[in-house]
MARBA-3410 file (N, C-alpha, C, O; in Angstrom, 1 decimal):
87
37.2,256.4,56.5,37.8,257.6,57.0,36.6,257.7,58.0,37.0,257.4,59.1 ~ 35.5,258.0,57.9,34.4,258.7,58.9,34.6,258.0,60.4,34.6,258.6,61.5 ~ 34.8,256.7,60.0,35.0,256.2,61.6,36.4,256.1,62.1,36.5,255.4,63.1 ~ 37.3,256.5,61.6,39.0,256.8,62.2,38.3,258.2,62.6,38.4,258.4,63.8 ~ 37.5,259.3,61.9,37.4,260.6,62.3,36.5,260.6,63.5,36.6,261.4,64.4
35.8,259.8,63.5,34.7,259.2,65.1,35.8,258.9,66.4,35.8,259.4,67.5 ~ 36.8,258.0,65.9,37.5,257.2,66.8,38.5,258.5,67.6,38.7,258.7,68.8 ~ 38.9,259.1,66.5,40.1,260.4,66.8,39.0,261.1,67.8,39.2,260.9,69.0 ~ 38.0,261.6,67.5,37.0,262.9,68.3,36.6,262.2,69.9,36.4,262.8,70.9 ~ 36.5,260.8,69.7,36.2,260.0,70.7,37.5,260.1,71.9,37.4,260.3,73.1
38.9,259.7,71.0,39.8,259.9,71.4,40.2,261.3,72.5,40.6,261.3,73.7 ~ 40.1,262.4,71.8,40.4,263.6,72.2,39.0,263.9,72.9,39.1,265.0,73.5 ~ 38.0,263.4,73.0,36.6,263.7,74.2,37.2,263.5,75.5,37.3,264.3,76.5 ~ 37.8,262.1,75.2,38.3,261.1,76.3,39.8,261.9,76.9,39.8,261.8,78.1 ~ 40.5,262.3,76.7,41.9,262.7,76.6,41.2,264.1,77.2,41.9,264.3,78.2
40.3,264.9,77.1,39.7,266.3,78.2,39.3,265.8,79.6,39.8,266.3,80.6 ~ 38.4,264.6,79.6,37.8,264.1,80.4,38.2,263.8,81.5,37.7,263.8,82.6 ~ 39.6,263.2,81.1,40.7,262.3,82.3,41.9,263.8,82.3,43.0,263.7,82.9 ~ 41.5,264.8,81.7,42.9,266.0,81.9,41.7,267.0,83.2,41.9,267.1,84.4 ~ 40.8,267.3,82.6,39.5,268.5,83.5,38.7,267.2,84.1,38.1,266.6,83.2
38.7,266.7,85.4,37.9,265.6,85.9,36.2,266.5,85.9,35.2,265.8,85.8 ~ 36.1,267.5,86.1,34.8,268.7,86.5,34.3,269.0,85.2,33.6,270.0,85.1 ~ 34.8,267.9,83.9,33.8,268.5,82.4,32.4,267.9,82.9,31.3,268.5,82.9 ~ 32.5,266.7,83.2,31.0,265.8,83.2,31.1,265.0,82.3,32.1,265.1,81.5 ~ 30.0,264.0,82.0,30.1,263.5,80.7,27.8,262.9,81.0,27.0,263.3,81.9
27.6,262.2,80.0,26.0,262.2,79.9,25.4,261.7,81.0,24.2,261.8,81.2 ~ 26.0,261.1,81.8,25.4,260.2,83.0,25.8,261.1,84.3,25.7,260.7,85.4 ~ 26.2,262.0,83.9,26.6,263.0,85.4,25.1,263.3,86.1,24.2,263.1,85.3 ~ 24.7,263.6,86.8,23.7,264.3,87.9,23.9,265.4,88.2,25.1,265.8,88.4 ~ 22.9,266.3,88.4,22.6,267.6,88.9,23.7,268.1,90.0,24.6,268.9,90.2
23.2,267.2,90.5,24.1,267.7,92.3,25.5,267.1,92.0,26.2,267.7,92.8 ~ 26.3,266.0,90.9,27.3,265.8,91.0,28.1,267.4,90.2,29.1,268.0,90.6 ~ 27.0,267.7,88.8,27.9,269.2,88.2,28.0,270.2,89.0,28.9,271.1,88.7 ~ 26.9,270.4,90.3,27.2,271.2,91.1,28.2,271.2,92.1,28.7,272.3,92.3 ~ 28.6,270.1,92.7,29.6,270.1,93.7,30.8,270.2,92.9,31.7,270.9,93.5
31.0,269.7,91.7,32.1,270.1,91.3,32.4,271.3,90.4,33.5,271.3,89.9 ~ 31.6,272.3,90.2,31.4,273.7,90.3,31.9,274.5,91.2,32.8,275.3,91.0 ~ 31.0,274.3,92.6,31.2,274.8,93.8,32.6,274.4,94.4,33.1,275.2,95.1 ~ 33.5,273.0,94.1,34.6,272.7,94.7,36.0,273.7,93.7,36.9,274.3,94.2 ~ 35.5,273.5,92.1,36.4,274.1,91.5,36.5,275.8,92.2,37.6,276.2,92.6
35.5,276.3,92.2,35.1,277.8,92.4,36.3,278.0,94.1,37.4,278.6,94.1 ~ 35.5,277.2,95.3,36.5,277.2,96.4,38.2,276.8,96.3,39.0,277.2,97.1 ~ 38.4,275.9,95.3,39.7,275.6,95.2,40.4,277.0,94.6,41.3,277.6,95.1 ~ 39.9,277.3,93.6,40.4,278.6,93.1,40.5,279.8,94.2,41.6,280.3,94.5 ~ 39.4,280.3,94.8,39.6,281.3,95.8,40.8,281.4,96.6,41.7,282.3,96.6
40.7,279.6,97.7,42.2,279.0,98.4,43.6,278.9,97.2,44.5,278.5,97.8 ~ 43.8,279.0,96.3,44.5,279.0,95.3,45.1,280.6,95.1,46.3,280.8,95.5 ~ 44.5,281.5,94.7,44.5,283.0,94.6,44.9,283.7,95.7,43.9,283.8,96.4 ~ 45.7,284.2,96.2,46.1,284.9,97.5,45.3,286.3,97.4,45.0,286.8,98.5 ~ 45.1,286.9,96.6,44.6,288.2,96.4,42.8,288.1,96.9,42.2,288.9,97.7
42.3,286.9,96.3,41.1,286.7,96.3,40.8,286.1,97.8,39.7,286.3,98.4 ~ 42.0,285.1,98.4,41.5,284.7,99.8,42.2,286.1,100.6,42.1,285.7,101.8 ~ 42.8,287.4,100.7,43.0,288.5,101.2,41.5,289.0,101.1,41.0,289.2,102.2 ~ 40.7,289.2,100.0,39.4,289.9,99.5,38.3,289.6,100.7,37.8,290.4,101.4 ~ 38.2,288.0,100.8,37.1,287.6,101.4,37.5,288.0,102.7,36.7,288.4,103.5
38.7,287.9,103.1,39.4,287.7,104.8,38.9,289.6,105.2,38.4,289.9,106.3 ~ 39.0,290.3,104.3,39.0,291.6,104.7,37.1,291.8,104.7,36.3,292.4,105.4 ~ 37.0,290.9,103.2,35.3,291.8,103.3,34.7,290.7,104.6,33.5,291.1,104.6 ~ 34.9,289.8,105.4,34.3,289.0,106.6,35.0,289.6,107.6,34.5,289.6,108.7 ~ 36.3,290.1,107.6,36.9,290.4,109.3,37.3,289.8,109.6,37.2,289.8,110.8
38.0,288.5,108.9,38.1,287.2,109.7,39.7,287.3,109.2,40.1,288.1,108.4 ~ 40.7,286.4,109.8,42.3,286.1,109.2,41.8,285.3,108.2,40.7,284.9,108.1 ~ 43.0,285.0,107.3,43.4,284.9,106.1,43.3,283.2,106.1,42.6,282.4,105.4 ~ 44.2,283.0,107.4,44.4,281.2,107.5,42.9,280.7,107.9,42.5,279.6,107.4 ~ 41.9,281.5,108.7,40.4,281.3,108.8,39.7,281.1,107.7,38.9,280.1,107.7
39.8,281.8,106.8,39.4,282.2,105.5,39.8,280.3,104.6,38.9,279.5,104.3 ~ 41.1,280.2,104.4,41.4,279.3,103.8,40.8,277.9,104.5,40.3,277.0,103.7 ~ 41.0,277.7,105.8,40.6,277.1,106.3,39.0,276.3,106.1,38.7,275.2,106.1 ~ 38.3,277.6,106.1,37.0,277.4,106.4,36.2,277.1,104.9,35.1,276.5,104.6 ~ 37.5,277.8,103.7,37.1,277.1,102.1,37.4,275.8,102.3,36.4,275.1,102.2
38.5,275.2,102.4,39.1,273.8,102.6,38.0,272.8,103.3,37.7,271.7,102.7 ~ 37.4,273.1,104.4,36.7,272.7,105.2,35.3,271.8,104.2,35.1,270.6,104.0 ~ 34.7,273.4,103.6,33.4,273.6,102.8,33.9,272.9,101.1,33.3,273.3,100.1 ~ 34.7,272.2,101.0,34.9,271.5,99.9,34.6,270.2,100.0,34.3,269.5,99.0 ~ 34.5,269.7,101.4,34.3,268.4,101.3,32.8,267.9,100.7,32.7,266.8,100.0
31.7,268.7,101.1,30.4,268.9,101.1,29.7,270.0,100.1,28.4,270.1,100.4 ~ 30.0,270.6,99.4,29.9,272.1,99.3,28.3,272.1,98.9,27.5,273.1,99.1 ~ 28.0,271.0,98.4,25.9,271.2,98.1,25.7,270.2,99.3,25.2,269.2,98.9 ~ 26.0,270.2,100.7,25.0,269.7,101.0,25.3,268.0,100.9,26.1,267.6,100.1 ~ 24.7,267.2,101.6,24.7,265.8,101.8,24.3,265.1,100.2,23.4,265.8,99.8
24.6,263.9,99.2,24.0,263.7,98.2,22.6,263.6,98.7,22.3,263.6,99.9 ~ 21.7,263.5,97.7,20.2,263.3,97.3,20.4,261.4,97.6,21.3,260.6,97.3 ~ 19.5,261.3,98.0,19.4,259.6,98.4,19.1,258.9,97.0,18.6,259.7,96.2 ~ 19.3,257.6,96.4,19.7,257.1,94.8,18.1,256.7,95.6,17.8,256.9,96.8 ~ 17.2,256.2,94.5,15.8,255.6,94.3,16.3,254.5,93.7,16.5,254.8,92.5
16.6,253.4,94.0,16.7,251.5,93.5,15.6,251.2,93.4,15.0,251.2,94.4 ~ 15.0,250.8,92.2,13.5,250.4,91.6,13.9,248.9,91.4,13.1,248.1,91.0
END
């Protein structure tokens, strides 16, 4: 019964990771985690018109310009990825 319970827990965890891609896993680097967080935040701002309007008013920009800049920032929200040290 213990192995069956473990199988069910792993299946549920895999389902959550498939459904919510930004939740991460044990091998996720700090850079990748931060990138997911920033991308999710930017997508939320673009997806909620009231947040986009608020930022447009605060910055004195057009709503379309704010959406465009947020969408462009989603490409590399934390800058270029760090170099990999291959041993």
